[in-house]
C-alpha positions as CSV (number, residue, x, y, z in Angstrom):
1,M,10.4,-13.5,4.0
2,R,7.7,-12.5,6.4
3,F,4.8,-10.0,6.4
4,N,4.0,-7.7,9.3
5,I,2.0,-4.7,10.3
6,I,4.6,-2.2,11.7
7,D,4.1,-0.2,14.8
8,K,2.8,3.4,14.1
9,D,5.9,4.8,15.8
10,D,8.1,3.0,13.3
11,L,6.5,4.4,10.1
12,H,9.6,6.4,9.3
13,Q,11.3,3.1,8.4
14,V,9.3,2.9,5.2
15,I,10.1,6.4,3.9
16,P,13.1,5.2,1.8
17,L,10.8,2.8,-0.2
18,V,8.0,5.4,-0.5
19,Y,10.7,7.9,-1.7
20,E,11.8,5.4,-4.4
21,L,8.2,4.7,-5.4
22,N,7.6,8.5,-6.0
23,E,10.9,8.6,-7.9
24,G,12.3,11.3,-5.5
25,T,9.5,13.8,-6.3
26,I,8.6,14.1,-2.6
27,D,11.4,15.0,-0.2
28,F,12.2,13.0,2.9
29,E,11.1,15.8,5.3
30,T,7.7,16.1,3.6
31,L,7.3,12.3,3.7
32,R,8.2,12.2,7.4
33,N,5.7,15.0,8.2
34,R,3.0,13.2,6.3
35,F,3.6,9.9,7.9
36,D,3.6,11.6,11.3
37,E,0.0,12.8,10.5
38,M,-1.1,9.5,9.0
39,K,-0.3,7.5,12.1
40,H,-3.1,9.4,13.9
41,Q,-5.6,8.4,11.2
42,N,-7.3,5.1,10.2
43,Y,-3.9,4.0,8.7
44,E,-1.8,0.9,9.1
45,C,1.4,-0.1,7.3
46,A,2.2,-3.6,6.1
47,V,5.7,-4.5,5.2
48,I,7.6,-7.4,3.7
49,L,10.7,-8.3,5.7
50,E,13.8,-10.2,4.7
51,S,15.6,-10.7,7.9
52,D,15.1,-7.3,9.5
53,N,15.2,-5.4,6.2
54,I,12.0,-3.9,4.7
55,I,11.9,-4.9,1.0
56,G,8.2,-4.1,0.4
57,V,5.5,-1.9,1.7
58,T,1.9,-0.9,1.4
59,G,-0.3,1.5,3.4
60,L,-3.7,0.3,4.6
61,W,-6.5,2.9,4.9
62,F,-9.6,1.5,6.7
63,C,-13.1,3.0,6.3
64,T,-16.7,2.1,5.7
65,R,-18.1,3.0,2.3
66,H,-21.8,3.2,1.4
67,Y,-21.5,1.0,-1.7
68,I,-19.4,-1.9,-0.2
69,G,-19.3,-1.7,3.6
70,K,-16.0,-1.9,5.5
71,S,-13.1,-1.6,3.2
72,V,-9.3,-1.3,3.1
73,E,-7.6,0.9,0.5
74,L,-4.1,0.0,-0.4
75,D,-1.7,2.9,-0.8
76,H,1.9,3.2,-2.0
77,V,2.3,-0.5,-2.8
78,Y,6.0,-1.0,-3.5
79,I,8.5,-3.9,-3.7
80,L,12.1,-3.3,-4.3
81,P,12.9,-4.1,-8.0
82,E,15.3,-6.9,-7.3
83,Y,12.5,-8.9,-5.5
84,R,9.9,-8.5,-8.3
85,G,8.9,-11.3,-10.6
86,S,9.4,-14.0,-7.9
87,G,5.8,-14.4,-6.7
88,L,6.4,-12.3,-3.6
89,G,3.8,-9.7,-4.7
90,K,1.2,-12.4,-5.1
91,K,2.0,-13.8,-1.6
92,F,1.9,-10.3,-0.1
93,M,-1.6,-9.7,-1.7
94,Q,-2.8,-13.0,-0.3
95,W,-1.5,-12.0,3.2
96,I,-3.3,-8.6,2.9
97,H,-6.5,-10.3,1.7
98,D,-6.4,-12.6,4.8
99,Y,-5.6,-9.6,7.1
100,A,-8.4,-7.5,5.6
101,I,-10.9,-10.4,6.3
102,S,-9.6,-10.7,9.8
103,K,-10.4,-7.0,10.3
104,G,-13.9,-7.5,9.0
105,C,-13.5,-5.9,5.6
106,Q,-15.7,-6.7,2.7
107,S,-13.4,-5.3,0.0
108,I,-9.9,-4.2,-0.9
109,E,-9.5,-1.1,-3.1
110,L,-6.5,0.6,-4.7
111,N,-5.4,3.2,-7.2
112,T,-2.7,2.7,-9.7
113,Y,-1.2,5.2,-12.2
114,V,-2.7,5.0,-15.7
115,S,0.8,4.6,-17.2
116,N,1.8,1.7,-14.8
117,Y,0.9,-1.1,-17.2
118,P,2.7,-3.9,-15.3
119,S,0.7,-3.1,-12.2
120,H,-2.6,-3.3,-14.2
121,K,-1.8,-6.8,-15.3
122,F,-0.7,-7.8,-11.8
123,Y,-3.9,-6.5,-10.1
124,Y,-6.1,-8.1,-12.8
125,N,-4.4,-11.4,-12.1
126,Q,-5.1,-10.9,-8.3
127,G,-8.8,-10.6,-9.0
128,F,-9.2,-6.8,-9.0
129,E,-11.5,-5.1,-11.4
130,I,-11.6,-1.5,-12.6
131,L,-14.5,0.3,-10.9
132,G,-14.0,3.9,-12.0
133,Y,-11.6,6.8,-12.4
134,H,-9.6,8.5,-9.7
135,F,-9.8,12.3,-10.0
136,L,-7.5,14.8,-8.2
137,K,-7.8,18.5,-7.8
138,K,-4.9,20.2,-6.0
139,L,-5.9,23.0,-3.7
140,K,-3.6,26.0,-3.1
């Protein structure tokens, strides 16, 4: 297994995993269009590779926040189910931690769905704390 940042022109390679993460609620064309936009923003994409197959993914959004300084926010963290429970997620989080430090970040942030209890336990075990609530208002 190895961890990498993929080239922005190759972002389409992670769409099948992000599709699975969203349980098919966002179609492939919409995901492709969104990733095409994201590649022009402060976004990078980290993957877990087994041979040349992507088996895990997370987006990395870089910004500076008034309350913590330079930060990276993890987005769409997903590892294929057959690779979970093996310690791979912990290794991926350590790699991301080291990568964020190399980029000058003072913090790592993320959101996880309220109903995703296994992720809560995982992130607590990785040293994350709950800071607040994430609110969303859809605009027409």
